[in-house]
C-alpha positions in Angstrom: 0.0 0.0 0.0 1.3 3.5 -0.7 1.8 6.1 2.0 -0.9 8.2 0.3 -3.5 5.4 0.6 -2.5 4.6 4.2 -2.7 8.3 5.2 -6.2 8.5 3.8 -7.2 5.6 6.0 -6.5 7.6 9.1 -9.9 8.7 10.6 -10.7 11.9 12.4 -14.4 11.3 12.9 -15.8 7.8 13.2 -19.0 6.7 11.4 -20.2 5.3 8.1 -18.8 7.0 6.2 -15.9 8.1 8.4 -14.3 11.5 8.0 -10.6 11.2 7.0 -8.1 13.0 9.1 -6.7 14.9 6.1 -10.2 16.1 5.3 -10.8 17.4 8.8 -7.4 19.1 8.7 -8.3 20.9 5.5 -11.8 21.8 6.8 -10.3 23.4 9.9 -7.7 25.3 7.9 -10.5 26.5 5.6 -12.5 27.8 8.5 -9.5 29.6 9.9 -8.9 31.1 6.4 -12.5 32.2 6.1 -12.5 33.8 9.6 -9.4 35.8 8.8 -10.8 36.9 5.5 -13.8 38.4 7.4 -11.7 40.0 10.1 -11.0 43.7 9.9 -7.7 44.6 8.2 -6.2 45.5 11.5 -6.7 42.0 12.9 -5.0 40.5 9.8 -2.2 43.0 10.3 -1.7 41.8 13.9 -1.4 38.2 12.6 1.1 39.3 9.9 3.1 41.3 12.5 3.1 38.3 14.8 5.1 36.3 12.3 7.3 39.0 10.8 5.5 38.9 7.5 5.1 42.1 5.4 1.5 41.5 4.2 -0.7 38.5 4.9 -0.3 35.6 7.4 -3.6 34.0 6.4 -2.0 31.0 4.7 0.5 30.4 7.5 -2.1 30.7 10.2 -4.5 28.4 8.4 -1.7 25.8 8.0 -0.9 25.9 11.7 -4.6 25.7 12.6 -5.0 22.6 10.3 -2.2 20.9 12.2 -4.2 21.0 15.5 -5.3 17.3 15.2 -2.0 15.8 13.9 -2.0 13.9 17.2 -4.9 11.8 15.9 -2.3 10.2 13.5 -1.2 8.1 16.5 -1.7 4.5 17.4 -3.5 5.4 20.6 -6.2 7.4 18.8 -6.5 5.2 15.7 -7.0 2.1 17.9 -9.9 3.6 19.7 -12.5 2.8 16.9 -12.4 -0.9 16.0 -13.6 -0.5 12.4 -11.1 2.2 11.7 -8.3 0.2 13.4 -9.0 -2.8 11.2 -8.9 -0.6 8.1 -5.5 0.8 9.1 -4.1 -2.6 9.9 -5.2 -3.8 6.4 -3.1 -0.9 5.1 -0.1 -2.1 6.9 0.0 0.3 9.9 0.4 -1.6 13.2 0.8 -1.0 17.0 1.6 -2.9 20.2 -1.8 -3.6 21.8 -0.2 -4.1 25.2 1.4 -0.6 25.1 -2.0 0.9 24.0 -3.7 -0.7 27.0 -1.2 0.6 29.4 -2.5 4.2 29.3 -4.8 6.3 27.3 -3.3 9.6 26.3 -5.3 12.5 24.8 -4.5 13.2 21.1 -3.6 16.8 22.0 -0.6 15.5 23.8 0.6 13.8 20.7 -0.1 16.9 18.6 2.4 18.7 20.9 5.0 16.0 20.7 4.9 15.5 17.0 4.8 19.2 16.1 7.9 20.1 18.1 9.9 18.2 15.5 7.7 18.8 12.4 7.6 22.6 12.7 11.4 22.8 12.8 11.5 21.0 9.5 9.3 23.8 8.1 11.6 26.6 9.1 10.4 27.4 12.6 13.0 28.2 15.2 13.3 25.6 18.0 11.6 28.0 20.4 8.8 28.9 18.0 8.3 25.2 17.2 8.1 24.2 20.9 5.7 27.0 21.8 3.4 26.6 18.8 3.3 22.9 19.5 2.3 23.5 23.1 -0.4 26.0 22.0 -1.9 23.7 19.3 -1.8 20.7 21.6 -4.1 22.7 24.0 -6.9 23.1 21.5 -9.3 21.1 23.7 -8.8 23.5 26.6 -5.6 22.7 28.5 -1.9 22.3 27.9 -0.5 18.8 28.5 1.1 18.3 31.9 4.2 16.5 32.9 2.8 13.0 33.5 0.8 13.1 30.3 3.8 14.1 28.3 5.9 11.3 29.9 3.3 8.7 28.9 2.9 10.2 25.5 6.7 10.0 24.8 6.6 6.3 25.8 3.9 5.7 23.2 5.8 7.6 20.5 9.0 5.7 21.2 7.1 2.4 20.8 5.6 3.4 17.4 6.3 0.9 14.6 7.6 2.0 11.2 5.3 3.8 8.9 3.7 6.3 11.3 6.2 9.1 10.7 5.8 8.7 7.0 2.0 9.1 7.0 2.2 12.1 9.3 4.7 13.7 7.0 2.4 13.1 4.0 -0.5 14.8 5.9 1.6 17.8 6.8 3.1 18.3 3.4 -0.2 17.9 1.6 -1.8 20.5 3.9 1.2 22.8 3.3 1.0 22.5 -0.5 -2.7 23.1 -0.7 -2.2 26.3 1.3 0.5 27.5 -1.1 3.6 26.5 0.9 3.3 29.5 3.3 6.2 28.4 5.5 8.6 29.3 2.7 7.9 33.0 3.5 8.7 32.7 7.2 11.6 34.9 8.3 14.5 32.7 9.5 14.9 32.4 13.2 11.7 34.4 14.0 10.5 33.9 17.5 6.8 34.8 18.0 5.5 36.7 21.0 3.1 35.0 23.5 0.2 36.9 22.0 1.1 35.5 18.6 0.9 32.0 20.0 -2.4 32.8 21.7 -3.9 34.2 18.5 -3.2 30.9 16.7 -4.1 28.5 19.5 -7.5 30.2 20.1 -8.3 30.4 16.4 -7.5 26.7 16.1 -10.1 25.9 18.8 -12.7 28.1 17.3 -12.1 26.7 13.8 -12.1 23.2 15.1 -15.5 23.7 16.8 -17.0 24.8 13.4 -15.2 22.2 11.3 -16.3 19.4 13.6 -20.0 20.2 13.2 -21.4 17.7 10.6 -24.2 20.1 9.7 -21.6 22.4 8.3 -19.0 19.8 7.1 -20.8 16.5 6.4 -18.8 13.3 6.0 -20.6 12.1 2.8 -21.2 13.6 -0.7 -18.0 15.6 -0.8 -14.9 15.6 -3.2 -12.1 13.2 -2.5 -9.6 14.8 0.0 -6.8 14.7 -2.6 -9.0 16.2 -5.3 -8.1 19.7 -6.4 -11.9 20.4 -5.8 -11.7 19.7 -2.1 -10.1 22.9 -0.9 -12.4 25.3 -2.8 -15.4 23.2 -1.6 -14.2 23.4 2.0 -13.7 27.2 1.7 -17.3 27.5 0.3 -18.6 25.4 3.3 -16.6 27.5 5.7 -18.1 30.7 4.4 -21.7 29.3 4.6 -21.0 28.1 8.2 -19.8 31.6 9.2 -22.9 33.1 7.5 -25.1 30.7 9.6 -23.5 31.7 13.0 -23.6 34.6 12.0 -20.0 35.8 11.6 -20.2 39.0 9.5 -17.3 41.0 8.2 -17.3 44.2 10.3 -16.6 47.0 7.9 -15.4 50.3 9.5 -18.5 52.5 9.8 -18.5 56.1 8.5 -18.6 58.3 11.6 -22.0 59.4 12.7 -22.8 62.5 14.7 -23.8 61.9 18.3 -27.4 62.9 17.7 -27.8 60.3 15.0 -27.2 57.6 17.6 -28.9 59.1 20.6 -32.1 61.0 21.0 -30.5 64.1 22.6 -27.7 66.5 22.2 -24.3 65.7 23.6 -23.4 67.1 27.0 -19.9 68.4 27.8 -18.5 64.9 28.5 -19.9 63.4 25.3 -18.6 66.4 23.3 -15.0 65.9 24.7 -14.8 62.2 23.7 -14.3 62.8 19.9 -11.8 65.6 20.7 -9.7 63.3 22.8 -9.8 60.4 20.3 -9.2 62.5 17.2 -5.4 61.8 17.2 -5.5 58.2 18.2 -3.4 55.9 15.9 -3.1 53.0 18.4 -5.4 51.4 20.9 -6.7 53.8 23.5 -7.5 53.8 27.2 -10.2 56.3 27.9 -10.8 57.0 31.6 -14.1 58.6 32.5 -14.5 59.7 36.1 -17.9 61.4 36.6 -20.9 61.3 38.9 -24.0 59.3 38.3 -26.4 60.6 35.7 -23.7 62.4 33.6 -24.1 60.2 30.5 -21.0 58.0 30.9 -22.6 55.0 29.2 -23.5 57.0 26.1 -20.0 58.5 26.1 -18.5 55.0 26.1 -20.8 53.7 23.3 -20.0 56.8 21.2 -16.3 56.2 21.9 -16.7 52.6 20.6 -18.3 53.9 17.4 -15.5 56.3 16.8 -12.7 53.9 17.6 -14.3 51.1 15.6 -14.1 53.4 12.6 -10.7 54.9 13.3 -8.8 51.8 14.4 -10.9 49.0 12.8 -11.8 47.3 16.1 -13.8 44.2 15.6 -16.5 44.5 18.2 -17.6 45.6 21.7 -17.8 44.1 25.1 -19.4 46.0 28.0 -18.4 44.4 31.4 -20.4 45.2 34.5 -20.2 44.2 38.2 -23.4 42.2 38.5 -26.0 40.3 36.4 -28.6 42.9 37.4 -26.5 45.8 36.0 -25.8 43.8 32.8 -29.6 43.1 32.4 -30.3 46.8 32.8 -27.8 47.9 30.2 -28.5 45.2 27.6 -31.5 46.9 25.9 -29.6 50.2 25.8 -26.7 48.6 23.9 -29.1 46.8 21.7 -30.8 50.1 20.7 -27.5 51.7 20.1 -26.3 48.9 17.8 -29.5 49.1 15.8 -28.9 52.8 15.2 -25.5 52.1 13.6 -27.4 50.9 10.6 -25.1 48.0 9.7 -26.0 46.1 6.5 -25.0 42.8 8.1 -26.8 41.5 11.2 -24.9 42.3 14.4 -24.7 39.6 16.9 -25.2 40.7 20.5 -24.8 38.3 23.5 -25.9 38.8 27.1 -23.1 37.0 29.0 -23.8 35.9 32.5 -25.1 32.8 34.2 -28.8 33.7 34.1 -28.8 35.3 30.6 -31.5 33.1 29.2 -34.0 34.5 31.8 -33.7 38.0 30.3 -36.8 38.6 28.0 -35.0 41.0 25.7 -32.2 38.5 25.2 -34.7 35.6 24.6 -36.4 37.7 21.9 -33.0 38.2 20.1 -32.3 34.4 20.3 -35.7 33.7 18.6 -34.9 36.3 15.9 -31.7 34.5 15.1 -33.3 32.1 12.6 -31.8 31.7 9.1 -34.9 32.9 7.3 -35.0 36.1 9.3 -31.3 36.9 9.8 -30.7 37.7 6.2 -33.9 39.6 5.5 -33.3 42.3 8.1 -30.7 44.9 7.2 -29.2 46.4 10.3 -30.8 43.8 12.6 -29.4 42.9 16.0 -29.7 39.2 16.8 -28.3 36.7 19.3 -27.1 33.6 17.6 -27.8 30.4 19.6 -24.4 29.0 18.4 -22.6 31.8 20.3 -24.8 31.6 23.4 -22.9 28.5 24.7 -20.8 29.8 27.6 -17.5 29.1 26.1 -18.3 30.6 22.7 -20.2 33.7 23.9 -17.0 35.8 24.1 -16.4 35.2 20.4 -19.5 37.0 19.4 -19.0 40.5 17.9 -20.9 42.3 20.6 -21.6 41.5 24.2 -23.0 42.9 27.5 -22.2 40.8 30.6 -20.4 40.6 33.9 -16.7 41.4 34.4 -16.2 37.8 35.5 -16.8 36.5 32.0 -13.8 38.6 30.8 -11.6 37.8 33.8 -11.9 34.1 33.2 -9.5 34.8 30.3 -6.6 35.5 32.7 -7.2 32.4 34.8 -6.0 29.1 33.4 -9.4 27.5 33.3 -10.5 25.5 30.3 -10.3 27.4 27.0 -9.3 30.6 28.8 -7.4 31.6 25.7 -10.7 31.6 23.7 -12.0 34.4 25.9 -8.9 36.4 25.5 -9.0 36.0 21.7 -12.6 37.0 21.7 -11.6 40.3 23.4 -8.7 40.9 21.0 -8.9 44.0 18.9 -12.2 45.0 20.5 -13.4 48.0 22.5 -13.9 46.7 26.1 -15.9 49.0 28.4 -15.3 48.3 32.1 -18.0 50.0 34.1 -18.1 50.6 37.8 -14.4 49.7 38.2 -14.4 50.9 41.8 -16.8 48.1 42.8 -14.2 45.2 43.2 -12.2 43.9 46.0 -8.4 43.6 46.0 -8.4 40.1 44.5 -10.7 40.9 41.7 -8.9 44.2 41.1 -5.7 42.2 40.7 -7.3 40.1 38.0 -8.6 43.2 36.4 -5.1 44.7 36.2 -3.9 41.4 34.5 -6.8 41.7 32.1 -5.8 45.3 31.2 -2.2 44.2 30.4 -3.6 41.5 28.1 -6.1 43.8 26.4 -3.3 46.3 25.5 -1.1 43.5 24.3 -3.9 42.1 22.1 -4.6 45.4 20.5 -7.8 46.3 22.2 -9.0 49.7 23.4 -10.5 50.1 26.8 -13.0 52.5 28.4 -12.7 52.7 32.2 -15.8 54.2 33.8 -16.4 55.1 37.4 -18.3 57.5 39.6 -16.0 57.0 42.6 -12.4 55.9 42.3 -9.8 56.5 45.0 -6.5 57.9 43.7 -4.4 54.8 44.6 -6.7 52.5 42.6 -6.7 54.8 39.6 -3.0 54.9 39.5 -2.8 51.0 39.7 -5.2 50.7 36.8 -3.3 53.2 34.6 0.0 51.5 35.4 -1.4 48.1 34.4 -2.3 49.6 31.0 1.1 51.1 30.7 -0.1 54.7 30.7 2.4 57.3 31.8 1.8 59.0 35.1 0.3 62.5 34.7 -1.3 65.0 36.9 -5.1 65.0 36.3 -7.4 68.0 36.8 -10.1 68.0 39.5 -13.0 65.7 39.4 -15.1 65.2 37.2 -12.8 64.5 34.3 -12.1 62.5 31.2 -8.6 61.4 30.1 -7.2 59.4 27.2 -3.9 57.4 26.8 -2.5 55.7 23.8 0.7 53.8 23.2 1.7 54.7 26.7 1.3 58.4 25.9 -1.1 60.8 27.5 -3.4 62.1 24.7 -5.1 64.7 26.8 -7.4 65.4 29.7 -10.5 67.6 30.2 -12.0 68.8 33.3 -15.8 68.5 33.0 -18.3 71.0 34.2 -20.0 69.5 37.3 -23.4 70.0 35.8 -26.3 70.8 38.1 -25.0 70.1 41.6 -27.2 67.8 43.6 -27.5 68.2 47.4 -28.5 65.2 49.5 -29.7 66.1 52.9 -28.4 63.5 55.4 -30.6 62.3 58.2 -29.9 59.7 60.8 -32.4 56.8 60.8 -33.0 53.9 63.1 -31.4 50.5 62.3 -33.8 48.2 64.1 -36.2 46.8 61.5 -39.6 47.7 63.2 -38.5 51.2 64.1 -37.1 51.7 60.6 -40.3 50.4 59.0 -42.3 53.0 61.0 -39.9 55.8 60.0 -40.4 54.9 56.3 -44.1 54.6 56.4 -44.2 58.0 58.1 -42.6 59.5 54.9 -45.4 58.2 52.6 -46.9 59.0 50.1 -44.1 58.6 47.6 -41.9 56.0 45.9 -39.4 55.1 48.6 -36.4 52.9 48.6 -34.5 51.1 51.3 -31.1 49.6 50.6 -29.7 47.3 53.3 -26.5 45.4 53.6 -27.7 41.8 54.0 -30.6 39.6 52.7 -31.6 38.7 56.3 -32.1 42.4 57.1 -34.0 42.9 53.8 -36.4 40.1 54.7 -36.8 41.4 58.3 -37.6 45.0 57.1 -40.0 43.7 54.5 -41.9 41.8 57.2 -41.7 44.7 59.7 -43.5 46.9 57.2 -46.7 45.0 58.0 -49.0 42.3 57.0 -50.6 42.7 53.6 -52.4 41.0 50.8 -50.0 39.0 48.6 -49.6 40.8 45.3 -49.4 38.8 42.1 -48.1 40.1 38.8 -51.6 40.0 37.3 -53.0 42.0 40.2 -50.3 44.6 40.0 -50.9 45.0 36.2 -54.6 45.4 36.8 -54.1 47.9 39.7 -51.8 50.2 37.7 -53.3 49.8 34.2 -51.7 49.8 30.8 -49.1 52.5 31.5 -46.5 53.5 28.8 -46.7 51.9 25.4 -43.1 50.6 25.6 -40.4 49.8 28.1 -40.2 47.6 31.2 -43.9 48.0 32.1 -45.0 46.7 28.7 -42.5 43.8 29.1 -44.3 42.9 32.3 -47.6 42.9 30.4 -46.1 40.5 27.9 -45.4 38.1 30.7 -48.9 38.2 32.1 -50.1 34.9 30.6 -46.9 33.0 31.7 -46.2 34.7 35.1 -49.5 36.3 36.1 -49.9 34.2 39.3 -46.3 34.8 40.5 -46.0 36.7 43.8 -44.1 40.0 43.3 -44.9 41.9 46.6 -47.7 42.8 48.9 -50.3 45.5 49.4 -50.8 47.0 52.8 -54.2 48.0 54.2 -53.6 51.6 53.3 -52.8 50.7 49.7 -49.1 50.9 50.0 -47.3 48.5 47.7 -44.2 46.9 49.2 -41.6 45.0 47.1 -38.5 42.9 48.0 -35.5 42.4 45.8 -32.4 40.4 46.7 -30.2 37.6 45.4 -31.8 34.7 47.4 -34.8 34.3 45.1 -34.8 31.5 42.5 -33.5 33.0 39.2 -36.8 33.4 37.4 -38.4 35.0 40.5 -35.4 37.4 40.9 -35.6 38.3 37.2 -39.3 39.1 37.5 -38.9 41.2 40.6 -36.0 43.0 39.0 -38.3 43.8 36.1 -41.0 45.1 38.5 -38.6 47.3 40.3 -37.3 48.9 37.0 -40.9 49.4 35.7 -42.3 51.0 38.9 -39.2 52.9 40.3 -37.4 53.6 37.0 -37.5 56.5 34.5 -40.6 55.4 32.7 -43.6 53.6 34.1 -46.8 53.9 36.1 -45.2 55.3 39.2 -47.2 54.2 42.2 -48.4 56.9 44.7 -47.5 54.9 47.7 -44.7 52.3 47.3 -41.6 51.0 49.1 -38.8 48.8 47.5 -36.6 47.0 50.0 -33.4 45.8 48.3 -29.9 44.7 48.9 -26.8 45.6 46.9 -28.4 44.1 43.8 -30.1 47.6 43.3 -26.9 49.6 44.1 -25.3 50.1 40.8 -26.2 50.8 37.2 -29.9 50.1 37.6 -32.0 53.1 36.5 -34.0 53.4 39.7 -35.3 56.8 41.0 -36.7 57.1 44.5 -38.3 60.1 46.1 -36.6 59.2 49.4 -33.9 56.7 50.1 -32.8 54.9 53.3 -29.4 53.1 53.3 -27.5 51.1 55.9 -24.1 52.6 56.5 -21.7 51.3 53.9 -18.3 52.4 52.5 -18.4 56.0 51.3 -18.0 55.1 47.6 -21.0 52.7 47.8 -23.0 55.3 49.7 -22.5 57.7 46.8 -23.6 54.9 44.4 -26.7 54.3 46.4 -27.4 58.0 46.6 -27.3 58.0 42.8 -30.7 56.3 43.0 -32.2 59.2 44.9 -34.2 61.7 42.8 -32.2 60.6 39.8 -34.5 62.2 37.2 -36.4 65.4 36.9 -40.0 64.7 37.8 -42.8 66.0 40.0 -42.3 64.8 43.6 -44.7 64.7 46.5 -44.6 68.2 48.2 -43.0 66.9 51.4 -40.2 65.0 49.5 -39.0 67.7 47.1 -35.7 67.9 49.0 -33.5 64.9 48.2 -33.3 63.3 51.6 -30.9 60.4 52.3 -31.7 58.5 55.5 -28.6 56.6 56.8 -28.8 53.9 59.5 -25.8 53.6 61.8 -24.4 57.1 61.9 -26.2 58.3 65.0 -25.3 55.4 67.3 -21.9 54.3 68.5 -20.1 52.6 65.6 -21.0 48.9 66.0 -21.2 46.9 62.8 -21.0 43.3 63.9 -23.3 41.0 65.8 -26.7 40.5 64.2 -26.1 43.4 61.7 -23.3 41.4 60.1 -22.1 44.5 58.3 -18.5 44.0 59.1 -18.6 40.6 57.4 -19.9 42.3 54.2 -17.5 45.3 54.4 -14.2 46.0 56.1 -14.7 47.3 59.6 -12.0 49.9 59.1 -13.6 51.4 56.1 -17.0 51.5 57.8 -15.5 53.1 60.8 -13.7 55.7 58.7 -17.0 56.4 56.8 -18.9 56.8 60.0 -16.3 59.3 61.3 -16.6 61.4 58.1 -20.4 61.4 58.1 -21.4 61.7 61.7 -21.3 65.5 61.8 -22.4 66.2 58.2 -25.8 67.5 57.3 -25.5 67.3 53.5 -23.6 65.6 50.7 -23.1 67.6 47.5 -22.3 65.8 44.2 -19.9 66.2 42.6 -18.3 68.7 44.9 -17.8 66.5 47.9 -17.2 63.2 46.1 -13.5 63.1 45.5 -12.6 64.8 48.8 -14.6 62.4 50.9 -13.2 59.4 49.0 -9.7 60.4 49.7 -10.5 61.3 53.3 -12.2 58.0 54.1 -9.7 55.8 52.2 -6.6 57.8 53.1 -7.3 58.2 56.9 -4.7 56.6 59.1 -5.6 55.0 62.5 -4.0 57.9 64.3 -6.6 60.2 62.6 -9.4 58.7 64.7 -10.6 60.1 68.0 -8.5 58.7 70.9 -11.3 56.4 72.2 -11.5 54.7 68.8 -7.7 54.5 68.0 -7.2 51.1 69.5 -10.1 49.6 67.5 -9.0 51.5 64.4 -5.4 50.2 64.6 -6.6 46.6 65.0 -9.1 47.0 62.1 -6.5 48.6 59.9 -4.1 45.8 60.6 -6.7 43.2 59.5 -7.5 45.3 56.4 -3.9 45.5 55.3 -3.3 41.8 55.9 -6.3 40.9 53.9 -5.3 43.2 51.0 -1.9 41.7 50.9 -3.2 38.1 50.9 -5.7 39.0 48.1 -3.1 40.9 46.1 -0.7 37.9 46.4 -3.4 35.4 45.4 -4.3 37.5 42.3 -0.7 37.8 41.4 -0.1 34.1 41.8 -3.2 32.9 39.9 -3.6 35.4 37.2 -1.8 35.3 33.8 -0.4 38.7 34.9 2.1 38.9 32.0 1.7 37.4 28.5 5.1 35.6 29.0 3.3 33.3 31.5 0.9 32.0 28.8 2.7 28.7 28.2 4.4 28.3 31.6 3.9 24.9 33.3 5.7 25.9 36.5 4.3 29.2 37.7 1.4 29.5 40.3 -1.1 30.4 37.5 -0.7 26.9 36.2 -2.1 25.4 39.3 -5.6 25.8 38.0 -4.6 24.1 34.8 -3.3 21.1 36.7 -6.7 20.8 38.4 -8.3 20.9 34.9 -10.8 23.4 36.1 -13.8 24.2 33.9 -15.4 27.6 34.4 -18.8 25.8 34.1 -18.0 23.4 36.9 -19.3 23.8 40.4 -17.1 22.2 43.1 -14.9 23.3 45.9 -11.8 23.6 43.7 -13.3 25.9 41.1 -14.5 28.2 43.8 -11.0 28.7 45.0 -9.7 29.8 41.6 -12.4 31.8 40.0 -13.0 35.5 39.8 -14.3 36.5 43.2 -12.9 35.6 46.6 -15.3 35.2 49.5 -17.2 32.6 51.3 -17.9 29.4 49.3 -21.3 29.3 47.7 -23.3 26.7 45.8 -26.1 27.0 43.2 -29.1 24.9 44.2 -32.5 24.1 42.8 -35.1 24.0 45.7 -37.3 21.0 45.3 -40.4 19.7 47.1 -40.6 16.0 48.0 -43.8 14.2 47.1 -45.0 10.7 47.0 -43.8 10.2 43.5 -40.5 12.0 43.6 -39.4 15.6 43.6 -41.3 18.6 42.3 -40.5 22.2 41.5 -43.6 23.5 43.2 -45.3 22.7 46.6 -48.4 21.4 44.9 -46.7 18.6 42.9 -47.7 20.0 39.5 -44.2 20.2 38.0 -42.0 17.1 38.4 -38.2 17.5 38.7 -36.4 14.4 37.5 -33.0 13.4 38.8 -32.5 10.4 36.5 -33.0 9.6 32.9 -32.7 11.8 29.8 -34.2 15.3 30.3 -36.1 17.1 27.6 -34.9 20.7 26.8 -38.0 22.1 28.5 -37.2 20.1 31.7 -33.6 21.4 31.7 -34.7 25.0 31.4 -37.5 24.6 34.0 -34.9 23.3 36.5 -32.3 26.0 35.6 -34.8 28.8 36.0 -35.3 27.8 39.6 -31.6 28.0 40.6 -30.5 30.2 43.5 -27.0 30.6 44.9 -26.5 30.0 48.7 -23.5 30.8 50.8 -24.6 30.3 54.4 -22.4 27.6 56.1 -22.6 24.7 56.1 -24.8 24.4 53.0 -22.0 24.9 50.4 -19.6 22.7 52.3 -22.1 19.8 52.4 -23.6 20.1 48.9 -20.3 20.8 47.0 -19.1 17.5 48.4 -21.9 15.7 46.6 -22.2 14.9 42.9 -25.0 16.4 40.8 -27.8 13.9 40.0 -27.1 11.7 36.9 -29.6 13.4 34.7 -28.2 16.8 35.5 -24.6 15.9 34.8 -25.5 15.4 31.2 -26.5 19.0 30.8 -24.2 22.0 30.4 -26.8 24.1 32.2 -27.4 21.8 35.1 -24.1 20.1 35.8 -23.1 22.8 38.2 -26.4 22.7 40.2 -27.3 20.7 43.3 -30.8 19.7 44.3 -31.9 21.0 47.7 -35.1 19.6 49.4 -37.1 22.5 50.8 -37.1 22.1 54.6 -33.8 20.3 54.8 -31.9 20.8 58.0 -28.1 21.1 58.0 -26.4 20.3 61.4 -24.3 23.1 62.9 -21.0 22.7 64.6 -22.2 24.6 67.6 -25.3 22.5 67.9 -28.8 22.7 66.5 -29.5 22.9 62.8 -30.0 25.4 59.9 -33.3 24.7 58.1 -33.7 26.0 54.6 -37.2 27.1 53.6 -38.6 28.8 50.4 -41.2 31.5 51.0 -43.0 33.0 47.9 -42.7 36.5 49.3 -39.3 36.4 51.1 -37.3 33.9 48.9 -34.9 31.5 50.6 -35.2 31.8 54.4 -32.8 30.3 57.0 -34.3 29.2 60.3 -32.2 28.0 63.2 -33.5 25.3 65.5 
């Protein structure tokens, strides 16, 4: 048999007919080629620059991508399918069955081992060959580790004659079909880490598409050696990209601000184009301005200008919470529609509960082939991209910061996330909102974004000077003296492009007033301020539940009853979205109505996901900018309502919190111009905990949520104040609170301050060190197998997994937590509801509708010992088969968890209160 015939007998995909390995290599190369053809010119320039080529690197990159599965040309892989193995043996290729049985080694390991030698033969330097082999061997998510490589080498050393020859044939055939691109490779060129990442991520992306038989069927295609195969594979690749969709983002001609937004630009928004006018390289735009000054519109307009000027390939807006991402999603969708693109623009909502968002669900339904290509300028959400690992590849996204930060942690396919952010505009909102550990990961992300050619917009209302300097340093921006707050500054290529001090706009004065902390007294104080639309933001879920109950007994309010009570309201917006849910969710409890007609609502993170999403929609509809504003209403909420949600209260109560978060909460007080009740025309901020002696522990639990030292410093700064003026007081108070030393406290408090400060510094140092160890802080650590960041890779952590190990390595430090589905036990198994109407199966194959029904009921719990117990248990068999469910654990409502100190913690689910913990 000839080498050519034997090589064609190697299989990549089993079946009848099977798909030859050479065919799959060509298919994958064709997808990579087609992707690069559709990328903006700047992306292609980055690839060419990576390899020292004057023009295109398309052929070289497609060749490397096609080599990703060379490890399948190994005895271990080929022996795994009996029919294919027999065919190979008939061609004369053999192997030692005993060696094969000794250990199973993944084909990616063999890809690395083979390519280290093969690439050197094609002109790659030894270093480039080694690194590229490592990268391509990781195309299924992880680099090979020491023991795997050791076992792989043993297999390679035991290979009989013939295997090298068939592999050489495959490589050379691929090389020739692609026009022998390695002949143009500069001698001795060593690629940068980002060059390796760009190829290894593209290989995974292309492999996912080329492995889909609906795009690349195994039958009815030209022979792999036919000259017709490559053109046919390219044609299929183009059609596959059309179906995703993966459009070619052409630079848009710049539009005036008023063409994209229904109002004239304010001073901030006018300064953005001035600052960006001279940008020739990726930009970092820093926007420090108070709430309500149009930062979001400024960031979106900056994206539009940079996309045209620098040929960026897309947009990702990263926010601190799911709630803030949900709130911004429709605004970004509306903005993209105004751009008037001829090709459909894909927009993904990227967080764990995205499918519960009605606006996102509507986009997913629109992403049908017959509709996608009929709507010019449409915005859709492709179901292909909505899988967690692929979502960051979509051209446009709104989601949580965590989704981006997973790119700098060595979890499975982390490099795909970084590639998705390459040459994009990444908007990082509320950058003040993160602890030391998450901020450390954020700084690593900034370094990678600059390295990968992305522009960044950093937005914050409240940022201490020290943190601002850290973020600018991570980007590589030169230190410069900035004008007073509020301001906007731009940096590019390490240079300071310019800074503008912004006019403060209309100053807003918040009148401070001490309020009781005890729930029943606080409830009476709030009811005494009615009528009006009042808000209460408290620091813990337990306090929110207690305050809600203390406001009094009332009639349970269903969504249908609420809609009937307040009528049709505005013709569009959140209120009409609630009307659209009436048939499906009409009987859901959303709050209560007191005897005097006051409507009371509760919003926190301990509701099952679909209930939380509904309550969030109710809050936005009734307390937002547009909606049938109730005459008498109170929303009790935790931090989920603190940032980026467009809520507008006539009067606001808040528990004492760090000063920057108090300013954030105050941003929800009289946010918009509207008629207020006569007794509430002054913006009055009630603060609990500033009148009493500073005690934040015990049942309050505040010092477990926030640092005792920062609370103490905030208390000291506010206790004598009667007003807060924004923006005048903002920067000064931030620096005062965060810059205060223990000796700056009154003498009676200095001992406590010194102890609290010591704990704060120790925690910061621990978190900073943890972030430094675990993050890919520098591009040079991408392929390292020895640094601390590789620890996660050794554990083979998947960002979709839920176990004790993943929790130690992902994007937020804190108490362990577990996502559960509360279930009710009946005579015939478990149910999602107490009436036994909706079964919840733990075994067997679940239908799609069953999976979604379970997932919609998920809620994350962190109270010990619940996570410690449940994370030690495997998910039910039926749930392990689903990507959505494998991270969840069933929790029987009423289950009691024994406590170390005696007694038990019982978990209940109340339709008004959410998950409730009862000790007994």
